[in-house]
VMD Tcl script that draws the C-alpha trace (Angstrom):
set ca {
  {10.68 -15.91 -2.93}
  {13.96 -13.96 -2.22}
  {15.84 -16.35 -4.68}
  {13.25 -15.82 -7.03}
  {13.43 -12.19 -6.90}
  {17.30 -12.05 -7.06}
  {17.16 -14.14 -10.25}
  {14.68 -11.92 -11.85}
  {16.96 -8.79 -11.31}
  {19.71 -10.77 -12.78}
  {17.75 -11.25 -15.79}
  {16.44 -7.57 -15.81}
  {19.92 -6.40 -15.72}
  {21.33 -8.78 -18.53}
  {18.75 -7.09 -20.83}
  {19.92 -3.70 -19.79}
  {17.92 -0.60 -19.68}
  {17.69 0.40 -23.28}
  {14.70 0.55 -25.49}
  {12.39 -2.18 -25.01}
  {9.19 -3.64 -27.16}
  {6.98 -4.14 -24.30}
  {3.60 -2.43 -24.98}
  {0.67 -4.72 -24.60}
  {-2.58 -4.07 -26.99}
  {-5.26 -3.93 -24.86}
  {-7.66 -4.46 -27.66}
  {-6.85 -8.28 -27.82}
  {-6.50 -11.03 -25.15}
  {-5.18 -13.94 -27.16}
  {-1.73 -12.66 -27.91}
  {0.59 -9.78 -26.68}
  {1.04 -7.35 -30.11}
  {4.06 -5.44 -29.63}
  {4.51 -1.66 -30.37}
  {8.14 -0.09 -30.08}
  {8.27 2.00 -26.96}
  {11.74 3.79 -26.28}
  {12.49 4.14 -22.69}
  {15.17 6.61 -21.35}
  {16.40 5.57 -17.80}
  {16.38 8.06 -15.15}
  {14.34 9.55 -12.56}
  {10.59 10.03 -12.94}
  {9.74 13.54 -14.74}
  {6.22 15.01 -15.55}
  {5.50 16.22 -18.85}
  {2.72 18.93 -17.43}
  {4.11 22.42 -17.24}
  {3.76 23.98 -14.05}
  {0.51 26.32 -13.61}
  {0.90 30.06 -13.74}
  {1.22 31.62 -10.49}
  {-1.89 32.38 -9.15}
  {-3.11 35.80 -7.69}
  {-5.08 34.51 -5.01}
  {-4.89 31.64 -2.40}
  {-3.51 28.33 -3.40}
  {-6.32 26.41 -5.24}
  {-8.55 24.14 -5.04}
  {-9.66 24.68 -1.41}
  {-8.96 21.05 -0.15}
  {-10.97 21.49 2.84}
  {-14.20 21.50 0.98}
  {-13.43 18.20 -0.60}
  {-16.31 15.82 -0.05}
  {-15.01 12.23 0.72}
  {-16.06 9.58 -1.69}
  {-19.30 7.44 -0.53}
  {-18.45 3.80 1.04}
  {-19.77 1.55 -1.68}
  {-20.60 -2.23 -1.28}
  {-17.39 -4.07 -1.64}
  {-16.79 -6.00 -5.13}
  {-14.66 -8.86 -4.07}
  {-13.70 -10.43 -0.86}
  {-10.39 -9.05 -1.30}
  {-11.43 -5.53 -0.27}
  {-13.04 -6.55 3.08}
  {-10.03 -7.64 4.83}
  {-6.50 -6.88 3.67}
  {-3.88 -9.43 4.49}
  {-2.91 -7.48 7.79}
  {-6.60 -7.88 8.97}
  {-7.74 -4.15 8.51}
  {-9.94 -2.39 9.15}
  {-10.64 -4.58 12.10}
  {-6.98 -4.87 13.32}
  {-6.85 -1.04 13.24}
  {-9.71 -0.89 15.47}
  {-8.83 -3.47 17.88}
  {-4.98 -2.24 18.45}
  {-6.57 1.26 18.71}
  {-8.86 0.11 21.93}
  {-5.77 -1.95 23.24}
  {-3.49 1.05 22.85}
  {-5.51 2.71 25.92}
  {-6.82 6.02 24.11}
  {-8.27 8.63 26.39}
  {-11.85 6.81 26.42}
  {-14.27 6.70 29.44}
  {-15.88 3.24 29.95}
  {-19.13 4.12 28.47}
  {-17.19 5.62 25.24}
  {-15.08 2.20 24.97}
  {-18.26 -0.03 25.49}
  {-20.15 1.78 22.61}
  {-17.18 1.42 20.26}
  {-16.63 -2.22 21.37}
  {-20.37 -3.14 20.52}
  {-20.11 -1.49 17.26}
  {-16.94 -3.58 16.37}
  {-18.80 -6.64 17.14}
  {-21.43 -5.59 14.71}
  {-18.62 -4.66 11.93}
  {-17.35 -8.03 12.49}
  {-20.88 -9.67 11.78}
  {-21.42 -7.40 8.99}
  {-18.17 -8.28 7.25}
  {-18.96 -11.85 7.73}
  {-22.42 -11.48 5.99}
  {-20.78 -10.04 3.24}
  {-18.57 -12.64 2.73}
  {-21.26 -15.17 2.88}
  {-22.91 -12.85 0.19}
  {-20.02 -12.63 -2.11}
  {-19.53 -16.25 -1.79}
  {-23.13 -16.90 -2.99}
  {-22.36 -14.76 -5.84}
  {-19.29 -17.08 -6.76}
  {-16.97 -14.70 -5.57}
  {-14.40 -16.10 -3.27}
  {-10.70 -16.10 -2.27}
  {-7.61 -17.97 -3.35}
  {-6.21 -20.67 -0.99}
  {-3.19 -18.40 -0.37}
  {-5.22 -15.45 0.18}
  {-7.44 -17.42 2.66}
  {-4.73 -18.76 5.06}
  {-3.16 -15.08 5.23}
  {-6.41 -13.60 6.09}
  {-7.15 -16.21 8.59}
  {-3.30 -15.90 10.24}
  {-4.01 -12.23 10.34}
  {-7.32 -12.44 12.13}
  {-5.92 -15.29 14.70}
  {-3.99 -12.66 17.07}
  {-7.12 -10.56 17.14}
  {-9.36 -13.65 18.16}
  {-6.97 -15.27 20.92}
  {-7.18 -15.27 24.59}
  {-4.48 -12.73 24.59}
  {-6.56 -10.13 22.66}
  {-9.38 -10.73 25.04}
  {-7.40 -10.28 28.16}
  {-6.07 -6.90 26.55}
  {-9.22 -5.62 25.78}
  {-10.68 -6.21 29.24}
  {-7.30 -4.94 30.76}
  {-7.75 -1.52 28.63}
  {-11.28 -1.46 29.65}
  {-10.57 -1.81 33.36}
  {-8.13 1.21 33.00}
  {-10.93 3.92 31.62}
  {-12.70 5.81 33.87}
  {-16.50 5.98 34.59}
  {-19.23 3.66 35.48}
  {-18.22 0.19 34.90}
  {-20.69 -2.30 32.65}
  {-19.78 -5.84 31.68}
  {-17.65 -5.69 28.47}
  {-19.36 -8.21 26.03}
  {-16.23 -10.15 25.31}
  {-17.95 -13.41 24.88}
  {-20.10 -12.20 21.88}
  {-16.83 -10.63 20.58}
  {-15.25 -14.05 20.61}
  {-18.46 -15.63 19.17}
  {-18.30 -13.05 16.23}
  {-14.54 -13.32 15.40}
  {-14.92 -17.17 15.59}
  {-17.95 -17.07 13.14}
  {-16.14 -14.94 10.63}
  {-13.02 -17.14 10.76}
  {-15.42 -20.07 9.98}
  {-17.07 -18.21 7.27}
  {-13.94 -17.59 5.64}
  {-12.62 -20.96 5.92}
  {-16.00 -22.51 4.35}
  {-15.23 -20.59 1.21}
  {-14.30 -22.49 -1.62}
  {-10.88 -21.80 -2.95}
  {-10.51 -19.84 -5.79}
  {-8.17 -21.18 -8.42}
  {-8.19 -18.81 -11.20}
  {-8.93 -14.98 -11.62}
  {-12.57 -13.44 -11.88}
  {-11.28 -10.89 -13.88}
  {-10.85 -11.55 -17.81}
  {-11.69 -10.02 -21.00}
  {-15.15 -11.68 -20.76}
  {-18.46 -9.97 -20.50}
  {-17.67 -6.74 -18.27}
  {-15.39 -7.89 -15.99}
  {-12.52 -5.51 -16.92}
  {-14.98 -2.61 -16.28}
  {-15.65 -4.05 -12.82}
  {-11.90 -4.56 -12.22}
  {-10.99 -0.90 -12.85}
  {-14.01 -0.01 -10.75}
  {-12.25 -1.75 -7.97}
  {-9.04 0.09 -8.72}
  {-10.77 3.12 -8.72}
  {-12.01 2.62 -5.40}
  {-8.50 2.10 -4.10}
  {-7.30 5.22 -5.72}
  {-10.42 7.45 -4.73}
  {-10.96 8.66 -8.06}
  {-11.33 7.29 -11.86}
  {-8.53 5.98 -13.26}
  {-7.51 4.42 -16.68}
  {-5.86 1.17 -17.33}
  {-3.27 2.60 -20.00}
  {-2.43 5.35 -17.79}
  {-1.62 2.91 -14.90}
  {0.06 0.82 -17.66}
  {2.38 3.47 -18.61}
  {3.28 4.62 -15.12}
  {4.01 1.06 -13.78}
  {6.23 0.55 -17.11}
  {8.11 3.85 -16.06}
  {8.60 2.76 -12.40}
  {10.05 -0.85 -13.63}
  {12.29 1.00 -15.83}
  {13.36 3.43 -13.33}
  {14.02 0.68 -10.67}
  {16.06 -1.56 -12.94}
  {18.42 1.48 -13.68}
  {18.53 2.36 -9.91}
  {19.38 -1.20 -9.37}
  {21.99 -1.47 -12.05}
  {23.62 1.78 -10.74}
  {23.64 0.29 -7.31}
  {25.55 -2.94 -8.59}
  {27.84 -0.83 -10.50}
  {28.85 0.56 -7.47}
  {28.87 -2.69 -5.40}
  {28.85 -5.70 -7.54}
  {28.49 -7.88 -4.70}
  {25.10 -6.50 -3.31}
  {22.89 -9.10 -5.15}
  {24.92 -11.97 -3.61}
  {24.48 -10.42 -0.13}
  {21.89 -12.00 2.01}
  {22.42 -9.46 4.95}
  {19.06 -7.92 5.90}
  {18.91 -4.31 6.58}
  {18.45 -4.57 10.67}
  {20.03 -3.36 14.04}
  {19.70 -6.56 15.53}
  {16.23 -6.91 16.68}
  {12.49 -5.72 17.06}
  {13.41 -3.30 19.77}
  {16.15 -1.82 18.17}
  {14.70 -1.45 14.66}
  {11.76 0.25 16.05}
  {13.47 2.41 18.46}
  {15.52 3.75 15.22}
  {12.33 4.06 13.13}
  {10.51 6.24 16.06}
  {13.32 8.62 16.20}
  {13.61 9.07 12.21}
  {9.93 9.45 12.35}
  {9.98 12.28 14.49}
  {13.06 13.94 12.41}
  {11.26 13.16 9.13}
  {7.65 13.83 9.66}
  {6.44 15.13 12.95}
  {3.20 14.22 14.54}
  {0.86 16.97 15.56}
  {1.01 18.17 19.13}
  {-0.35 15.72 21.60}
  {0.20 12.69 19.30}
  {2.22 9.90 20.31}
  {3.55 6.58 18.69}
  {2.23 3.42 20.17}
  {4.47 0.40 19.86}
  {2.75 -2.28 17.84}
  {3.80 -5.90 18.71}
  {2.38 -7.93 16.05}
  {5.61 -7.95 13.96}
  {7.76 -8.73 16.91}
  {8.36 -12.56 16.27}
  {8.80 -12.13 12.46}
  {12.55 -12.24 12.09}
  {12.14 -12.08 8.28}
  {11.30 -8.29 8.64}
  {13.67 -5.99 8.04}
  {13.96 -1.98 8.35}
  {12.16 -1.22 4.93}
  {9.59 -3.70 5.46}
  {9.03 -2.47 8.94}
  {9.25 1.25 7.76}
  {6.70 0.66 5.25}
  {4.22 -1.36 7.62}
  {4.64 0.79 10.95}
  {7.02 3.97 10.93}
  {6.88 6.19 9.30}
  {4.40 4.05 7.13}
  {1.03 2.73 7.46}
  {0.83 2.74 11.46}
  {2.13 6.21 11.56}
  {-0.44 7.33 8.96}
  {-2.97 6.14 11.25}
  {-2.28 8.21 14.43}
  {-1.15 11.26 12.07}
  {-4.98 10.96 10.68}
  {-6.48 10.70 14.07}
  {-4.73 14.13 15.02}
  {-5.34 15.94 11.75}
  {-7.04 19.12 11.93}
  {-10.85 18.99 12.18}
  {-11.46 20.07 8.76}
  {-9.44 17.06 7.37}
  {-10.77 14.27 9.81}
  {-13.67 13.28 7.40}
  {-10.86 13.23 4.26}
  {-8.38 11.29 6.61}
  {-11.30 8.62 7.43}
  {-11.89 7.99 4.07}
  {-8.40 8.37 2.66}
  {-8.14 6.26 -0.59}
  {-5.89 2.92 -0.13}
  {-3.69 3.76 -3.15}
  {-3.07 7.26 -1.40}
  {-1.84 5.61 2.02}
  {0.16 2.61 0.42}
  {1.72 5.34 -2.12}
  {2.95 7.46 0.88}
  {4.05 4.88 2.87}
  {6.13 3.58 0.09}
  {7.87 6.89 -0.05}
  {8.30 7.16 3.52}
  {9.88 3.63 3.68}
  {12.44 4.88 1.02}
  {13.02 8.19 3.07}
  {14.42 6.17 5.91}
  {17.61 5.23 3.83}
  {19.56 8.61 4.62}
  {19.00 7.94 8.34}
  {20.57 4.36 8.29}
  {24.04 4.13 9.68}
  {26.62 1.35 9.17}
  {25.30 0.06 5.81}
  {26.77 1.50 2.24}
  {24.18 3.68 0.31}
  {24.58 1.73 -2.70}
  {23.54 -1.63 -0.43}
  {20.41 0.07 0.96}
  {19.28 1.39 -2.58}
  {19.72 -1.76 -3.73}
  {17.75 -3.67 -1.28}
  {14.92 -0.93 -1.35}
  {14.49 -1.37 -5.21}
  {14.65 -5.01 -5.08}
  {11.58 -5.23 -3.00}
  {10.00 -2.31 -4.96}
  {10.52 -3.81 -8.51}
  {8.88 -7.03 -7.06}
  {5.97 -4.99 -6.00}
  {5.69 -3.08 -9.26}
  {6.08 -6.04 -11.34}
  {3.40 -8.00 -9.41}
  {0.84 -4.92 -9.83}
  {1.68 -4.76 -13.49}
  {0.96 -8.55 -13.78}
  {-2.28 -7.93 -12.09}
  {-3.60 -5.42 -14.16}
  {-2.50 -7.62 -17.52}
  {-4.28 -10.67 -16.42}
  {-7.09 -9.20 -14.24}
  {-8.05 -6.39 -16.80}
  {-6.57 -6.97 -20.11}
  {-6.99 -10.98 -19.83}
  {-3.53 -12.18 -20.43}
  {-2.91 -15.81 -20.13}
  {0.13 -17.05 -18.69}
  {1.42 -17.53 -22.00}
  {0.67 -13.85 -23.00}
  {2.30 -12.63 -19.77}
  {5.31 -14.53 -20.70}
  {5.65 -12.98 -24.37}
  {5.22 -9.64 -22.49}
  {7.91 -10.44 -20.06}
  {10.46 -11.70 -22.54}
  {10.90 -7.78 -23.33}
  {12.19 -7.57 -19.99}
  {14.35 -10.58 -20.08}
  {12.21 -12.45 -17.41}
  {9.97 -14.88 -19.42}
  {10.94 -17.55 -17.12}
  {9.18 -15.75 -14.31}
  {6.04 -15.66 -16.18}
  {4.46 -18.29 -14.04}
  {5.76 -16.86 -10.53}
  {4.42 -13.62 -11.03}
  {1.11 -14.97 -12.74}
  {0.45 -16.94 -9.32}
  {1.45 -14.36 -7.10}
  {-0.96 -11.77 -9.03}
  {-3.85 -14.16 -8.68}
  {-3.63 -13.87 -4.81}
  {-2.87 -10.12 -5.02}
  {-4.97 -8.33 -7.34}
  {-5.19 -4.71 -5.97}
  {-2.88 -4.11 -3.05}
  {0.59 -4.16 -5.14}
  {-1.07 -2.28 -7.94}
  {-2.44 0.31 -5.77}
  {0.99 0.75 -4.00}
  {3.14 0.82 -6.83}
  {0.76 3.23 -8.81}
  {-0.12 5.16 -5.41}
  {3.58 5.84 -5.04}
  {3.82 6.90 -8.57}
  {1.35 9.69 -8.27}
  {3.50 10.59 -5.02}
  {6.37 11.06 -7.01}
  {4.55 12.74 -9.72}
  {3.29 15.51 -7.53}
  {6.53 16.09 -5.77}
  {8.49 16.35 -8.94}
  {5.93 18.98 -10.09}
  {6.47 20.84 -6.47}
  {10.15 20.91 -6.79}
  {9.80 22.25 -10.02}
  {7.63 25.02 -8.69}
  {10.06 26.10 -5.83}
  {9.45 23.50 -3.23}
  {13.19 23.52 -1.58}
  {13.19 19.94 -0.98}
  {11.55 16.51 -0.45}
  {11.58 16.81 3.31}
  {9.56 19.96 2.97}
  {7.39 18.61 0.48}
  {6.37 15.32 2.81}
  {5.43 17.56 5.51}
  {3.36 19.81 3.42}
  {1.68 17.03 1.64}
  {0.74 15.35 4.93}
  {-0.51 18.96 6.26}
  {-2.77 19.09 2.79}
  {-4.23 15.70 3.72}
  {-5.81 13.16 1.18}
  {-7.63 14.59 -1.69}
  {-7.80 13.51 -5.31}
  {-4.56 13.82 -6.98}
  {-5.20 16.42 -9.53}
  {-6.44 18.62 -6.87}
  {-3.56 17.41 -4.70}
  {-1.04 18.31 -7.42}
  {-2.63 21.73 -8.33}
  {-2.78 22.94 -4.67}
  {0.97 21.82 -3.96}
  {2.19 23.74 -6.82}
  {0.31 26.65 -6.14}
  {1.56 26.43 -2.72}
  {5.25 27.11 -3.45}
  {4.60 29.37 -6.50}
  {2.76 31.47 -4.00}
  {5.65 31.18 -1.26}
  {8.04 32.07 -4.17}
}
mol new
graphics top color blue
foreach p $ca { graphics top sphere $p radius 0.5 }
foreach p [lrange $ca 0 end-1] q [lrange $ca 1 end] { graphics top cylinder $p $q radius 0.2 }
display resetview
């Protein structure tokens, strides 16, 4: 995959970062009609003007924001992510040995078994509706679930339970193992999906956007996402080009960004996390081991998935103020992924021993692949693009030969890359508005953004702008 990405980058760079004819026409699905779009490389900016300085406290009152209701999943991809959440998060939380009594542990464990069975039933129901998974997504989901169902996980759960104070009651580990086994069997029994469900027929574009709206926690428009991802792609290609001008050999280097091993990398990321966005008082970072044997993970991947990314956000959420608990518990996936993407980038200034240009190149290389996968998912799942249509669109970026690679990738990733890229764009948009309103720097903004807690992006933007205008 890295080889494909590097070749794709070279194609993009050969095209330069000048104006392109690259806009799709949502009204048609058989071809890609072009419209002249002039893109100016450079940092993301917001076209909106800052709100006038309020005379009262910052608005809106985010503490009153009501979390979105949990709706029935429309598609199997929503039930379990590639990393096995939400089951994995709950199981790892129990194994981590939080301060629980035996009765509390037992209650959560029984609830977990019920949750596993509910997910299995949902898979069966969706399969009856002819909604299933691609072979690749099935394989990745099963691989993520296996460590949660093996003997090691069972022993770790029993050990954690034994360490809890209180009256002992037999932990139903046999029922847990049976439930996990039944879930895995149900996933294996799903017929492989070979084509996308989402195309321009009937009402499927609306359904696809309903799923994306669930990921983002608010209504979204396909056109807004399209323009945002194009701007991100343009900015990322520009940043890569600038890095390569400073270090022309960066694209040929195979050196991962690493300090030599999992323990060293995690020690570094724990330290950076404490400096970048400290946890609330009393919160401690666990040491996840699920990535320990994956030698392909570098610092940026670990930073996104663990600290100060997804795992950090879970710990932060668990210790958030009481008035934020419901919002963190229902935090939209796009909010979490966008924040994790930024936090992985924020690690760069702390990394010593590598050239800054090489670090910029490596991060933007990964991010461009994510953004282009998200864009491809939008084009094929919402606008109904065929592989040929996608090739015509990518020709404007000098990447027509990679239509097959991105098409297949987006089939197995219809939501996650789009949510990560668009969530990151919305984070950048709010950060830019806050800096214009008087925020001193991005580190201060990150801490204030975390303290504000999850909410719809429009409300967060208004709140953060008002916050710095009031301080000023």
